[in-house]
Structure formats: C-alpha cells, structure tokens
N, C-alpha and C positions, 0 to 999 in steps of 0.2 A: 517131816516125820510125824508119825502118829502121836497123838497125845489123849489122855483120859481126862474128861471134864465132868463136872457135876451140873446137871441142868437145874432150872429154877424150881422144879417139883421134887428134886432130890434123886434123880436118876443118874447113874454113872454111864457115860458113853464113851467109846472110842472113836476118834475123829482123825481123818487125814485130809488135808486141804491142798489144793494146787493154786499157785499164784502165778499170774502172767504179768510181767511189768517191763517197762523200759526206763532206762537211765536218761533223764533229760538234763541233768547238771552232773556230769562226771566229777567235777572239781568238788561239789558239795559232798557227794558220796564218799570219795577217796580221802578228802581232807578231814572228815568228822568221824571216820570209822576206822577201826583197826582191821577188821575183816569185813568188807562190804557184803560178800554173800551171806555170811553168818547173821550181819545186822538185819538185812532184808528178811531172812528166814525168821529171826527171832521176833521181829515187829509183827511179821504176817501171823505167826503162831499166836502172839499175844492178841491180835485182832480177832482171830477165830475164837479164842478163849472168851474175850469180852462179849462177843455178840452171842455165841451159843449158851454161855452160862445165864443169860438173861431169858432164855426161852424154855418152855417145858418140853418134854420129851414128846408128847402128843403133837405140839406144833412143829418141832423139828422134823418129825417123821413125815408129817403131811407137807412140810414146805422144803424138804431136802433138795428137790430139783426145781424149786420155783425161782423165777427171776427176782422176786422180792427178797429172798434170803441171799441170794448172790449179791444183790445190790447193797444190802447192810454190810456184808463181809468186805466188798470192795470199798466202800466208803470208809469203813473203820481202818482198813489196812492203809488206805490212802492218807488218812488223818495222820497216822504214825509215821509214814514214809515220805510225805511232802518235804519235811526239812531236810532230808537227805538227797534231794533231787531225783526222786524216784516217782514215776508216774504208774499207778496200779491200773491195768487194763482189765483184769479179771481175777476173781477168787472163786474157785468151786470146790465142793466137798467131794473128795474121791471116795472116802469111806465114812460111814456114820452107822454105828451098831451099839446096842446096849452091851454092857460088859461088867464084870466083877473084877475088883482089884484086890489082889493078896500081896502084902508087902511084908518082907522080913526086916525087922528092925533090931539091930545089934549095936551095943556100945562099942567104941573104938578098941577096948581091951578084949572084948569077946571076938572081934574080928581078927586081932593079933593071935589069940589063943587057937583059933580054927585053922590057921595057916600051918602046913606042915613043912618042914625043911626036906628037901629032895637031895 
C-alpha cells in the first residue's frame, strides 16, 4: 500500500513499492508470525521507509528507476525478513511523487459528538 514519507531534505512524498519474494523456510514464517502476509508487507514497508527517508527528494527523483536504489531497498527488506525464512528477490518503486498531507485531528470525545444516530 501507499505510504507518505518525509525525505532527508524535508519533502513529503507518496510512495508505493512492490516486493517479490520467496519463502525458503515455511516453518520459520508460520511459527513466528500471526499473519505471514501482513508480516512480509509490514517489514517491506518499514524497509522502504528506512531507505527513502535517508535520501533527498532530488536524489530519489534521479534514482527512482536505478538499480542502485532497488538494491538498497532489496537489501534492507532482506535484512528484516531473513529471520522469517523469506528471501527477497526484488523491491521496486511503483509510485513516487511529491505530495501534501492534510490530517484532521480530533479528540475521542469530539469523534463521538460528531456521530449522529440513525
């Protein structure tokens, strides 16, 4: 799924990545996770976050389709997924775009007050 990230130079970007993997040790994955698919997804998203947040927007834009960036993403995802018996074959960016984030913050009481009974 898409996520918004803050680059090292303070730019907000929206990014979606694709991970291609194989399970080399099913027992390790199933025995140590509640939902294996979600575990792989969450760790892959964390890897994308960790790599891209260390880069500037200009560098990301110039390297979005480079083998070097994909290698960094794959290595970081592999580091997180290896203990679960998952071998990462590839991580690619599907979307990478600057964006603005608008977030509505409400207290729990305000959320309850805004709900109407039907």
